[in-house]
N, C-alpha and C positions, 0 to 999 in steps of 0.2 A: 592172563593177568592184566591186559590192557584195560585202562579205566576211562570213564567218561562221567562228567558232572551232569546231573539232571535236577530240575526244580520240581519239588513235590508241593502241591498246593496245601498250605497249612503246616508243612513240615520243613520248609526251607530247602536248601541245596544239599544234595548228597551224591557221593560217587558210587557208581556201580562198576563192576569189573566182569570180564569174561572169565568164568570159572571152569568151563568145560566145553570141549568141542568133539570129544571122542564118542563114538557110538557104543551102545550096549550090545555085547556079543556073547555074553556068558549066561544067558537065560534070565537076566534081571526082570523082575515083574513090576517093579516100580520104575516109572519113567523119569524120575527126578534127577538122575545123573546121565541121561541119554541125550546126546546131541548138544545143541547150543544152549548152555545154561549161563544165565546172568545172575550175579549175586551182589547185594549191597556190601560195600567195603566196611561200612561202619554200622552202628546201631541207630535206627531211626527214632525209636521211642522205648521207654520202659513200660511194660504192660504185664498184667496178670495172665497166666494161662487160663485159670478158672477162678471165679470168685467163690465157688463152693469149696475150694481147697482140695478137691479130689481129682484123680486121673481116670475115673470111670468114663468109658466112652472114648478114651484116648484123644488124639489130635482131632478126630472127626467131630467130637461134640464140644470142643473148647471155645471159650469166649474169644481167645486170641485168633483162632482160625477165621471166625466171622469178621473180626476187626480188620485183619490183614486183607481178606478178599473183598471187603466192602470199602471201608474207609481209606486204607492205604492204597489199594488198587485204583480207586477213583481219583486219588490225588496225583497219580502219574500223568505225564503228558499224554494227550489223546493219541498222538501218532504212535507212541510206544504201546499204549493199551491195545491198539488195533493189530499189533503183530505178536502179542503174547499168546502162547498156546495154552489150551486147557491140558493139564498134566495129571496123569494117574499117579496118586501118591499112596504108597503102602507104608503104614506106620504101626508101631508096636502097641501092645496092650499091657495093662497093669494087672494087679492081683485079682481084681474083681471082674475081669473079662477073660475070654478064652480064645480069641482069634484076632489076628492082625486086622487092622481097619483099612479099607480102600476108599479113597475120596477122589473127586475130580476138582482140581484147584487151579486158579490162575497164578496165585502166589502161594508159596509154601515155605516151611522151615526145613532145614537140612536134617538128615538122620546122622546117627553116630558114625556109621561106616563111610558116609560121604565126606566126613572131615578126617577121621583117623584111619589111616591105611591098614593098621593091624588090629582094628577093633574086633573083627570077627574071630581072630585067633588069640585075643588077649584074655586075661582073667575076668574082664568086664563084659565079655560077649553075652553072658546070660542075663544081663540087665536090660537088653534090648531085643525083643522077640522078632523084630523086622530084619535082623542081621541075615544077609544072604539074598535079600531082595533088591539090593542096589550095589553100587561100587563107589570107590573114592573118586571125588571130582579131580579133574586134571590139575587144577590150581593147587590143591592141597597135596597131591602126589608130587608135583614139581617142587613144592616147599619142603618135602620130606616129613610131613606131619604124621606122627604116630602118637600112641598113648604115652610114650616116654619122651618124645621130642616134639614139642607142640607150640613153640613160640609163633609159628606161622598161622596158628588159629586164633591169635589174640585180635580182638576188635575193641574199638573205642566208642565211648559215649561222651559227648561234650569235652573231648580232648583228653580223656583219661581211660585207661583200660577198664573194661567192665564185662561182667558175665552176660552171656546171651543164650537164649533158648534153642534147644534142638526139638525135633518133633516127637521124640520117643517118650512114651509113658514108661516109668521105671517098672520093670516086670517082677522085681523081688521086693520084699519088705512090705511096708504099708501102701495103701492105695491113695497116696496124696503127693506123689512126686513125679516130675518129668526131668529128663536129662538136660544138662547145660554144658556150655564151654565156660570155664572159669576165667577170671580176669588175667590169669597167668597162662591160659591156653590149655590147661589140663581138663580132662573129663570130670564132671561133677554132677550132682543132682540138686534140684531146687524144689521148694514147696510150691504147689500149683498156684497158691494165692499170693505169691511174692512177685513184685514187679521187676523181672529181669529184662534184659535187652531183647529187642525184636529186630532181626536182620534177615529179611526174606530173600528167596531166590525165585527165579521164574525162567521159563524156556521161551525162546522166540523162533519163529519160522525162518 
């Protein structure tokens, strides 16, 4: 949970925190909660997941993934860029796809189970097909964040609580939603073409 302020060119000053230090030991196939994970404390910017309004292609094919790994990544201090690892990200698929997506990213968004400790055993587990590929980050575990007790998942944008994107395409219902953390910390879903908050994570060597 230790924090440090960094300057992002074009985005101003933002705090990052240590969100994980523990290794993956239970066969996790996504590296996103393995080892030293740094996460933005707040929301950097509001941004659409996809201008098409669809979740086809999941996180892999989203407008926001390109934006995070190009524009936001390049805004980071150069010495920080130099120690950020390329991370294997497993993300869920929606109604019109049939398998989880695997990408290699410098910056990524968190999954449902990386925030909510009981997501895999909750009634919402079926909404995210990537459940079981990762684990809850140490920070959220220490905060006791679950689907029913989630004030520790609240983030802010310009000084007020605001909804922020997770990486998961909603796997039930229509093909136009991704999962979010609501402004009260609870799990929700959002339309892909709505500008919710972007708060990436990354791993360092």
